[in-house]
ChimeraX commands (.cxc) that place a marker at each C-alpha (Angstrom):
marker #1 position -16.34,-9.66,5.44 radius 0.5
marker #1 position -16.19,-9.22,1.67 radius 0.5
marker #1 position -16.09,-5.30,1.79 radius 0.5
marker #1 position -13.75,-5.99,4.66 radius 0.5
marker #1 position -11.49,-7.17,2.42 radius 0.5
marker #1 position -12.16,-5.92,-0.12 radius 0.5
marker #1 position -11.57,-2.45,1.51 radius 0.5
marker #1 position -8.10,-4.24,2.97 radius 0.5
marker #1 position -5.74,-2.30,0.57 radius 0.5
marker #1 position -6.91,0.84,1.92 radius 0.5
marker #1 position -7.08,0.90,4.92 radius 0.5
marker #1 position -3.12,-0.66,5.49 radius 0.5
marker #1 position -2.87,2.89,2.84 radius 0.5
marker #1 position -4.26,5.21,5.63 radius 0.5
marker #1 position -2.41,2.92,9.06 radius 0.5
marker #1 position 0.69,3.88,6.37 radius 0.5
marker #1 position -0.24,7.93,6.95 radius 0.5
marker #1 position -1.25,7.39,9.92 radius 0.5
marker #1 position 2.05,6.55,11.16 radius 0.5
marker #1 position 4.28,8.93,8.99 radius 0.5
marker #1 position 1.82,12.60,9.95 radius 0.5
marker #1 position 2.70,10.65,14.11 radius 0.5
marker #1 position 6.94,10.58,13.39 radius 0.5
marker #1 position 6.38,14.01,11.70 radius 0.5
marker #1 position 3.94,15.58,14.45 radius 0.5
marker #1 position 6.69,14.02,17.17 radius 0.5
marker #1 position 9.96,15.10,14.88 radius 0.5
marker #1 position 11.06,11.76,14.16 radius 0.5
marker #1 position 12.01,11.89,10.99 radius 0.5
marker #1 position 14.86,11.48,10.69 radius 0.5
marker #1 position 13.96,7.46,12.06 radius 0.5
marker #1 position 14.04,5.51,8.86 radius 0.5
marker #1 position 13.22,2.58,10.78 radius 0.5
marker #1 position 9.81,4.11,11.09 radius 0.5
marker #1 position 10.25,5.86,7.81 radius 0.5
marker #1 position 11.16,2.65,6.13 radius 0.5
marker #1 position 8.59,0.45,7.54 radius 0.5
marker #1 position 5.28,3.24,6.85 radius 0.5
marker #1 position 6.50,3.58,3.32 radius 0.5
marker #1 position 6.55,-0.52,3.15 radius 0.5
marker #1 position 2.93,-0.68,4.54 radius 0.5
marker #1 position 1.87,2.44,2.41 radius 0.5
marker #1 position 3.43,0.50,-0.62 radius 0.5
marker #1 position 1.72,-3.23,0.15 radius 0.5
marker #1 position -1.74,-1.26,0.80 radius 0.5
marker #1 position -1.37,-0.03,-2.90 radius 0.5
marker #1 position -0.49,-3.46,-4.07 radius 0.5
marker #1 position -3.13,-5.51,-2.26 radius 0.5
marker #1 position -5.93,-2.71,-3.02 radius 0.5
marker #1 position -5.33,-3.87,-6.70 radius 0.5
marker #1 position -4.74,-7.10,-6.39 radius 0.5
marker #1 position -8.16,-7.24,-4.50 radius 0.5
marker #1 position -10.19,-5.44,-6.55 radius 0.5
marker #1 position -9.38,-7.71,-9.97 radius 0.5
marker #1 position -10.09,-10.43,-8.03 radius 0.5
marker #1 position -13.86,-10.01,-5.92 radius 0.5
marker #1 position -17.16,-8.26,-8.17 radius 0.5
marker #1 position -20.23,-7.46,-6.59 radius 0.5
marker link #1:1,2 radius 0.2
marker link #1:2,3 radius 0.2
marker link #1:3,4 radius 0.2
marker link #1:4,5 radius 0.2
marker link #1:5,6 radius 0.2
marker link #1:6,7 radius 0.2
marker link #1:7,8 radius 0.2
marker link #1:8,9 radius 0.2
marker link #1:9,10 radius 0.2
marker link #1:10,11 radius 0.2
marker link #1:11,12 radius 0.2
marker link #1:12,13 radius 0.2
marker link #1:13,14 radius 0.2
marker link #1:14,15 radius 0.2
marker link #1:15,16 radius 0.2
marker link #1:16,17 radius 0.2
marker link #1:17,18 radius 0.2
marker link #1:18,19 radius 0.2
marker link #1:19,20 radius 0.2
marker link #1:20,21 radius 0.2
marker link #1:21,22 radius 0.2
marker link #1:22,23 radius 0.2
marker link #1:23,24 radius 0.2
marker link #1:24,25 radius 0.2
marker link #1:25,26 radius 0.2
marker link #1:26,27 radius 0.2
marker link #1:27,28 radius 0.2
marker link #1:28,29 radius 0.2
marker link #1:29,30 radius 0.2
marker link #1:30,31 radius 0.2
marker link #1:31,32 radius 0.2
marker link #1:32,33 radius 0.2
marker link #1:33,34 radius 0.2
marker link #1:34,35 radius 0.2
marker link #1:35,36 radius 0.2
marker link #1:36,37 radius 0.2
marker link #1:37,38 radius 0.2
marker link #1:38,39 radius 0.2
marker link #1:39,40 radius 0.2
marker link #1:40,41 radius 0.2
marker link #1:41,42 radius 0.2
marker link #1:42,43 radius 0.2
marker link #1:43,44 radius 0.2
marker link #1:44,45 radius 0.2
marker link #1:45,46 radius 0.2
marker link #1:46,47 radius 0.2
marker link #1:47,48 radius 0.2
marker link #1:48,49 radius 0.2
marker link #1:49,50 radius 0.2
marker link #1:50,51 radius 0.2
marker link #1:51,52 radius 0.2
marker link #1:52,53 radius 0.2
marker link #1:53,54 radius 0.2
marker link #1:54,55 radius 0.2
marker link #1:55,56 radius 0.2
marker link #1:56,57 radius 0.2
marker link #1:57,58 radius 0.2
view
């Protein structure tokens, strides 16, 4: 459980990147809602990664 929690930020960043890649592959790059949502997921993932890794030590 600790390793999953430690990797939560990276998982969120990967999910955001997959959403961006899927939008590009479908040609749906003009939908600001989906692009904004993926941006928020990536930024939250980065922040979660920083905060959790400062709090959890092995």
